[in-house]
C-alpha positions as CSV (number, residue, x, y, z in Angstrom):
1,M,38.7,-59.7,-119.1
2,I,35.8,-57.2,-118.4
3,N,36.4,-53.7,-119.1
4,C,35.7,-51.6,-115.9
5,L,36.4,-48.4,-117.3
6,S,33.1,-45.8,-117.3
7,S,32.4,-44.4,-120.4
8,S,32.0,-40.8,-118.3
9,K,34.8,-37.6,-118.8
10,F,35.5,-34.8,-116.3
11,A,38.9,-33.1,-116.7
12,N,41.0,-36.3,-117.9
13,L,40.3,-37.9,-115.2
14,L,39.7,-41.7,-115.3
15,F,36.4,-43.2,-113.4
16,V,35.3,-47.1,-113.2
17,N,31.8,-48.9,-113.2
18,V,31.5,-50.2,-109.8
19,Q,28.5,-52.4,-108.5
20,I,27.8,-52.4,-104.7
21,E,25.1,-55.0,-103.2
22,N,23.4,-54.8,-106.9
23,V,23.9,-50.9,-107.4
24,N,25.6,-49.3,-109.6
25,A,27.7,-46.5,-109.4
26,I,31.2,-45.2,-110.7
27,A,34.0,-44.2,-108.9
28,L,37.0,-42.3,-109.5
29,F,40.2,-44.2,-109.7
30,D,42.3,-41.8,-107.6
31,T,45.7,-43.6,-106.3
32,G,46.0,-40.4,-104.5
33,A,43.5,-41.5,-101.8
34,G,44.7,-43.5,-99.0
35,M,41.6,-45.1,-98.4
36,T,38.3,-45.1,-100.4
37,V,35.6,-42.4,-99.9
38,I,31.9,-42.9,-100.5
39,S,29.0,-40.0,-100.6
40,K,25.9,-40.5,-97.7
41,S,23.6,-40.2,-100.7
42,L,25.7,-43.7,-102.6
43,L,25.6,-45.6,-98.8
44,H,21.7,-45.3,-98.3
45,R,21.4,-46.4,-101.9
46,F,22.0,-49.8,-100.5
47,C,20.9,-49.3,-97.2
48,A,23.9,-49.0,-95.5
49,V,24.4,-46.6,-92.5
50,P,28.0,-45.6,-90.9
51,E,29.6,-46.5,-88.4
52,K,30.1,-44.8,-84.7
53,E,33.7,-44.7,-85.8
54,T,35.5,-41.8,-86.8
55,L,38.5,-41.3,-88.7
56,R,41.0,-38.2,-89.4
57,A,42.1,-37.9,-93.0
58,G,43.9,-35.3,-94.8
59,N,43.0,-33.8,-98.5
60,N,45.1,-32.2,-101.2
61,N,44.9,-29.0,-99.9
62,G,46.7,-29.6,-96.6
63,M,43.3,-30.1,-94.7
64,V,42.3,-32.3,-92.2
65,R,38.7,-33.7,-91.6
66,E,36.8,-35.9,-89.1
67,F,35.4,-38.4,-91.6
68,Q,32.8,-41.6,-90.1
69,T,33.6,-45.0,-91.3
70,A,31.5,-47.5,-93.1
71,A,32.0,-51.5,-93.5
72,I,31.3,-52.3,-97.3
73,P,30.4,-56.1,-97.8
74,G,31.4,-56.2,-101.2
75,I,32.6,-53.9,-104.0
76,R,32.5,-55.6,-107.7
77,I,34.8,-54.2,-110.0
78,G,34.8,-56.1,-113.7
79,D,36.0,-59.4,-112.7
80,I,37.0,-59.2,-109.4
81,C,35.1,-58.6,-106.1
82,V,36.6,-56.5,-103.5
83,E,35.2,-58.2,-99.9
84,K,35.2,-56.5,-96.4
85,C,36.0,-53.0,-97.3
86,K,36.2,-49.9,-95.0
87,V,35.4,-46.9,-96.7
88,L,35.2,-43.3,-95.6
89,V,31.8,-41.3,-95.9
90,T,31.6,-37.8,-96.6
91,D,29.0,-35.4,-97.7
92,D,27.0,-35.0,-101.4
93,A,28.9,-31.6,-101.4
94,D,32.2,-33.2,-101.9
95,F,31.2,-34.6,-104.9
96,A,29.6,-31.6,-106.3
97,H,31.6,-30.6,-108.9
98,S,31.5,-29.0,-112.2
99,D,34.5,-28.1,-114.7
100,E,34.4,-24.9,-116.7
101,S,32.5,-25.8,-119.4
102,G,29.3,-26.7,-117.1
103,R,29.6,-30.0,-117.0
104,I,28.8,-32.5,-113.8
105,F,31.7,-34.6,-111.7
106,P,30.4,-38.0,-112.1
107,A,31.3,-39.7,-109.5
108,E,29.9,-40.5,-106.1
109,M,32.7,-42.5,-104.6
110,L,36.6,-42.7,-104.8
111,L,38.2,-45.8,-105.3
112,G,41.5,-45.2,-103.3
113,W,44.9,-46.9,-102.8
114,D,43.6,-49.0,-99.7
115,V,41.6,-51.0,-103.0
116,I,43.8,-50.3,-106.0
117,S,46.8,-51.5,-104.5
118,R,45.4,-55.2,-103.9
119,Y,45.1,-56.1,-107.4
120,R,46.2,-55.9,-110.9
121,W,45.3,-53.2,-113.4
122,S,45.5,-53.0,-117.4
123,Y,44.7,-50.0,-119.5
124,S,45.0,-50.3,-122.9
125,T,45.6,-47.4,-124.8
126,K,44.2,-48.8,-128.0
127,D,40.8,-49.2,-127.2
128,E,40.4,-47.1,-124.0
129,S,39.8,-50.2,-121.4
130,L,40.9,-50.9,-118.2
131,S,40.9,-54.0,-116.8
132,V,41.5,-55.5,-113.6
133,S,42.9,-59.3,-112.1
134,L,44.7,-60.7,-109.4
135,P,47.5,-59.7,-108.9
136,E,51.3,-62.5,-108.2
137,R,52.1,-60.5,-105.0
138,T,49.7,-59.4,-102.3
139,A,49.4,-56.0,-101.4
140,E,51.5,-56.5,-98.1
141,H,54.5,-57.2,-100.3
142,L,54.6,-53.9,-101.8
143,S,58.1,-52.2,-101.4
144,P,58.2,-49.4,-99.2
145,E,58.2,-46.6,-101.3
146,I,54.9,-47.6,-102.7
147,K,53.1,-48.4,-99.8
148,H,50.9,-45.1,-100.1
149,G,50.7,-45.3,-104.0
150,P,52.7,-46.0,-107.1
151,V,56.3,-43.9,-107.7
152,V,57.6,-43.5,-111.2
153,S,61.1,-42.8,-112.0
154,P,60.8,-40.1,-114.9
155,E,64.2,-38.9,-116.8
156,Y,65.1,-35.3,-117.3
157,A,68.6,-34.6,-119.1
158,G,69.7,-37.8,-118.4
159,R,69.1,-37.9,-114.6
160,C,66.3,-39.7,-113.3
161,F,64.0,-38.6,-110.3
162,S,61.2,-40.2,-108.4
163,A,57.7,-38.9,-108.8
164,R,54.6,-40.2,-107.2
165,V,51.5,-40.8,-109.2
166,D,48.2,-39.3,-108.4
167,T,45.7,-40.2,-111.1
168,G,42.8,-37.8,-109.0
169,H,44.9,-35.0,-109.6
170,T,44.9,-33.2,-112.6
171,G,48.1,-31.1,-112.6
172,S,52.1,-31.9,-111.8
173,I,53.8,-30.4,-108.4
174,L,57.2,-29.9,-108.4
175,S,58.8,-29.1,-104.9
176,A,61.3,-26.3,-105.0
177,S,64.5,-28.8,-103.8
178,W,63.7,-31.2,-107.1
179,Y,63.0,-27.8,-109.3
180,S,66.5,-26.8,-107.9
181,R,68.2,-29.9,-109.2
182,L,67.3,-29.9,-112.3
183,P,69.8,-29.5,-114.7
184,D,70.1,-25.7,-116.8
185,I,67.4,-24.5,-114.4
186,H,68.6,-21.6,-112.9
187,Y,66.5,-21.0,-109.4
188,H,67.6,-18.5,-107.0
189,E,66.1,-16.9,-104.1
190,T,66.5,-13.3,-102.4
191,E,65.0,-12.6,-99.1
192,Y,64.9,-8.9,-98.9
193,E,64.7,-6.7,-95.3
194,S,62.4,-4.0,-96.6
195,D,58.7,-4.7,-97.7
196,Y,57.2,-6.4,-100.6
197,S,57.5,-3.1,-102.9
198,E,61.3,-3.5,-102.6
199,A,61.3,-7.3,-103.6
200,V,58.9,-6.6,-106.3
201,K,61.3,-3.3,-107.3
202,N,64.7,-5.5,-107.6
203,G,62.7,-8.7,-109.2
204,R,61.7,-7.1,-111.9
205,A,64.6,-5.5,-112.6
206,L,66.6,-9.3,-112.3
207,S,64.2,-10.5,-114.7
208,D,64.5,-7.4,-117.3
209,Q,68.4,-8.6,-117.1
210,N,67.0,-12.1,-118.6
211,P,65.6,-11.9,-122.2
212,K,64.0,-15.7,-121.0
213,S,62.6,-14.4,-117.8
214,Y,59.1,-13.3,-117.6
215,F,58.1,-11.5,-114.3
216,V,55.0,-12.0,-113.0
217,D,53.8,-8.8,-111.9
218,D,51.8,-8.2,-109.3
219,E,51.4,-4.6,-109.4
220,N,50.9,-3.5,-113.1
221,S,49.6,-6.8,-114.7
222,R,46.3,-6.5,-116.2
223,T,46.4,-10.3,-117.5
224,L,47.0,-11.3,-113.9
225,F,44.4,-9.0,-112.3
226,L,41.8,-10.7,-115.0
227,G,42.7,-14.2,-113.7
228,Y,42.5,-13.4,-110.3
229,A,38.9,-12.4,-111.4
230,V,37.8,-15.5,-112.6
231,A,37.7,-17.0,-108.8
232,A,34.3,-14.3,-109.0
233,K,33.0,-16.7,-112.0
234,R,34.0,-19.8,-109.6
235,L,32.4,-18.4,-106.5
236,K,29.0,-17.5,-108.3
237,K,28.8,-21.3,-108.9
238,Q,29.5,-22.3,-105.8
239,L,26.9,-20.2,-104.4
240,E,23.9,-21.4,-106.7
241,E,25.0,-24.8,-105.6
242,Q,24.8,-24.1,-102.0
243,K,21.1,-22.6,-102.8
244,I,22.2,-19.3,-101.9
245,T,20.3,-16.2,-103.5
246,V,22.4,-12.9,-104.2
247,D,20.1,-10.1,-105.0
248,D,19.2,-6.3,-104.3
249,N,17.0,-7.7,-101.1
250,H,20.0,-10.6,-100.2
251,P,23.2,-8.4,-100.4
252,L,27.0,-10.4,-100.4
253,F,29.7,-8.7,-98.4
254,T,33.1,-9.8,-99.1
255,Y,36.4,-9.0,-96.9
256,I,39.7,-9.8,-98.5
257,P,43.0,-9.5,-96.8
258,C,45.0,-7.0,-99.4
259,G,48.7,-6.3,-99.9
260,V,49.7,-4.7,-102.9
261,G,46.0,-5.2,-104.3
262,G,46.1,-7.4,-107.0
263,A,44.6,-10.4,-106.0
264,P,41.7,-8.5,-104.1
265,G,41.1,-5.9,-106.8
266,G,41.1,-8.9,-109.5
267,V,38.8,-10.4,-107.3
268,S,36.2,-7.8,-106.4
269,F,36.2,-6.3,-110.2
270,G,34.7,-9.8,-111.0
271,L,32.7,-9.7,-108.4
272,K,31.2,-6.8,-109.4
273,L,31.4,-7.4,-112.7
274,I,28.2,-10.9,-111.9
275,F,26.7,-9.0,-109.4
276,G,26.6,-5.4,-109.5
277,D,25.6,-3.5,-106.7
278,C,24.8,-6.6,-104.6
279,V,27.9,-7.1,-103.9
280,H,29.8,-5.0,-101.5
281,C,33.6,-5.6,-101.5
282,F,36.1,-4.7,-98.7
283,F,39.6,-5.0,-98.4
284,V,41.3,-5.8,-94.9
285,E,45.3,-4.3,-94.0
286,P,47.4,-4.6,-91.2
287,T,47.3,-1.4,-88.9
288,Q,51.3,-0.2,-89.6
289,A,51.2,-1.4,-93.7
290,P,47.5,-0.2,-95.2
291,C,48.8,0.8,-97.9
292,M,46.2,0.5,-100.1
293,L,44.1,2.4,-97.8
294,V,46.3,5.3,-97.7
295,G,46.5,5.2,-101.6
296,M,43.3,5.7,-102.0
297,T,42.3,8.1,-99.8
298,T,44.7,10.5,-100.6
299,G,43.8,9.7,-104.1
300,L,48.5,9.5,-105.0
301,N,47.9,5.6,-105.2
302,H,51.5,4.6,-106.0
303,E,53.0,8.0,-105.8
304,I,53.0,7.6,-101.5
305,S,53.7,5.0,-99.1
306,V,52.5,4.2,-95.9
307,Q,55.9,5.4,-94.4
308,D,55.4,8.5,-95.8
309,I,52.7,9.2,-93.1
310,G,55.5,7.9,-90.5
311,L,54.0,4.1,-90.4
312,T,56.6,1.9,-89.8
313,G,55.6,-0.6,-93.2
314,L,56.4,-3.6,-90.2
315,T,53.9,-6.4,-90.1
316,H,53.4,-10.4,-88.7
317,A,51.6,-10.4,-91.8
318,D,54.3,-11.4,-94.4
319,G,51.5,-11.5,-97.0
320,L,50.6,-8.2,-96.3
321,A,53.5,-6.1,-95.7
322,V,53.8,-4.0,-98.7
323,G,54.5,0.1,-98.4
324,R,53.1,1.1,-101.6
325,P,49.9,0.2,-103.2
326,S,49.4,-0.8,-106.8
327,G,48.7,2.3,-108.9
328,F,46.5,0.4,-111.3
329,V,44.5,-1.4,-109.1
330,G,43.8,1.6,-107.0
331,G,42.6,3.5,-110.0
332,V,40.4,0.8,-111.0
333,M,38.7,0.1,-107.4
334,K,38.1,4.1,-107.1
335,Y,34.6,3.2,-107.9
336,L,34.2,-0.7,-106.8
337,L,35.5,-0.5,-103.5
338,S,33.1,-0.4,-100.5
339,G,35.9,0.3,-97.6
340,E,38.5,-0.6,-96.1
341,F,39.4,-2.3,-92.5
342,T,42.8,-2.3,-90.3
343,I,43.6,-5.6,-88.2
344,R,46.4,-5.4,-85.2
345,D,48.6,-7.8,-85.5
346,G,48.1,-10.0,-82.3
347,K,43.9,-10.5,-83.9
348,L,45.8,-12.0,-86.8
349,Y,46.7,-15.1,-84.8
350,D,43.6,-14.7,-82.3
351,Y,41.3,-15.2,-85.6
352,M,44.0,-18.3,-86.5
353,R,43.7,-20.0,-83.2
354,D,39.9,-19.6,-83.3
355,L,39.7,-21.3,-86.9
356,L,41.7,-24.5,-86.0
357,E,39.8,-24.8,-82.4
358,T,36.4,-24.7,-83.6
359,E,36.9,-25.7,-87.4
360,N,40.3,-27.7,-87.5
361,I,41.4,-25.5,-90.6
362,F,44.9,-24.1,-90.5
363,L,45.3,-20.5,-92.0
364,E,48.9,-18.1,-92.0
365,P,48.5,-15.6,-90.0
366,S,48.4,-12.8,-93.3
367,A,44.7,-15.3,-94.6
368,C,43.2,-14.3,-91.1
369,A,43.2,-10.7,-91.6
370,A,39.7,-11.1,-93.5
371,F,37.9,-12.2,-90.4
372,Q,38.3,-8.5,-89.0
373,G,35.7,-7.8,-91.5
374,P,32.5,-8.6,-90.4
375,V,33.3,-8.4,-86.6
376,Y,33.7,-4.1,-88.1
377,M,30.8,-4.3,-89.8
378,E,28.6,-5.2,-87.1
379,K,30.1,-3.2,-84.5
380,S,32.0,0.1,-85.8
381,E,30.4,3.0,-86.4
382,I,31.0,4.0,-89.6
383,S,29.9,0.9,-91.1
384,Q,26.4,1.5,-89.4
385,K,26.4,4.6,-91.5
386,Y,27.9,2.6,-94.4
387,L,24.4,0.5,-94.3
388,L,22.1,3.3,-93.5
389,E,23.4,5.3,-96.4
390,N,22.9,2.6,-98.9
391,H,19.9,1.2,-97.2
392,L,21.4,-2.0,-96.5
393,K,20.3,-2.1,-92.8
394,D,16.8,-4.3,-93.1
395,K,18.4,-6.1,-95.2
396,M,21.2,-7.4,-92.9
397,K,19.5,-10.3,-91.9
398,N,19.3,-11.6,-95.6
399,T,23.2,-10.9,-96.3
400,T,25.7,-13.5,-96.7
401,H,29.2,-12.5,-95.6
402,I,32.6,-14.1,-97.1
403,A,35.7,-13.9,-95.4
404,W,38.1,-14.7,-98.3
405,A,40.9,-16.7,-96.4
406,T,43.4,-18.7,-98.3
407,G,46.8,-20.0,-97.8
408,G,48.4,-22.3,-94.9
409,S,48.9,-25.8,-96.8
410,L,52.6,-25.5,-97.5
411,V,53.6,-24.0,-94.1
412,P,56.2,-26.3,-92.0
413,E,55.2,-28.1,-89.2
414,A,57.3,-26.3,-87.2
415,I,56.0,-23.0,-88.2
416,R,52.4,-24.2,-87.4
417,E,53.7,-24.8,-83.7
418,E,55.3,-21.1,-83.7
419,Y,52.3,-19.4,-85.0
420,R,50.0,-21.3,-82.5
421,N,52.6,-20.7,-79.7
422,T,52.6,-16.4,-80.6
423,Y,50.6,-14.1,-78.5
424,L,50.6,-10.6,-79.0
425,D,49.1,-7.3,-77.2
426,K,49.1,-5.5,-80.0
């Protein structure tokens, strides 16, 4: 049998050599992809064009997109030829990845489960070869549990569990329910009626009681802070790939939702290390819980809470519901942060709906706080004063604005629907 395994290496993933109408290409062997996906440039190389038909499909991040489709007459892989294969067509940018060492993602297509499930695949660890042949049974005879991907039964402490194999994913994911059922695993979840600060205080105390416990401290951990800073390095690479220039004449403005301060502080710290004075970092906080704003404005940092100045600390932005900021982050950001904005809870839902309707991207309300930044930067008097004082007025037409918006893929559909129908006057 012909070895169809590609010699290309990237993040321990499997790649196969394919041929489409005498055009050679490399495809990611991806059992987690429901359909085969091809780049536009590869499609054009064998003189094919996308169909008018479109399909909606999702990815590992929980995002759903609209894809064009194309009919491929034949894909040759090793000894077999896949006939009449319908594929999704996507932009070349979706394949433009690189790892930490700078190695470029080698594939121009994803070989999905729609094709993989039709055949029998044999992998040899001895000579690192992959061969493909016709199966004893057709894909239509697959059992229901493997209709959407291969399933294995790993054993742990004498118990078997079901797990889906996704060869296009570089990590393993455990559901909370699966994790909680593991023997000798003590999984405990507590909801506190007060804010984040109280939850952290109690969590830290519980962790200290267990010598085998490690507390991930978002308030004071320098290691975690530097871990967040890595995001800046990745953003730099993404900007370069998009051919977006950041320099003195092309400033970068970032707007990041802020709770206790660990994540936005770490990201901003990394951005300032890379871009220096060419980047202007702003935090966005709820009007009733602007803990970092209060801490840095007064100079008291963690020694003051929002409740001390008469605010409630209550907000629909549960990810930002923090009354007392990180003193560590406040100290670091004293000379790095350009400014702060606040946002009313009602606007969080408005921005969430706007993004969903225009881009078909769902974010949880907390993550949508970032969108307030560009609005205020354009309209508020104090923002205009900042631009004048920093000689930025004439450069704004060359400015790149980034709203740092993450979170939402794990929100259950019922809660999403509740969010979509939440309207607040304040």
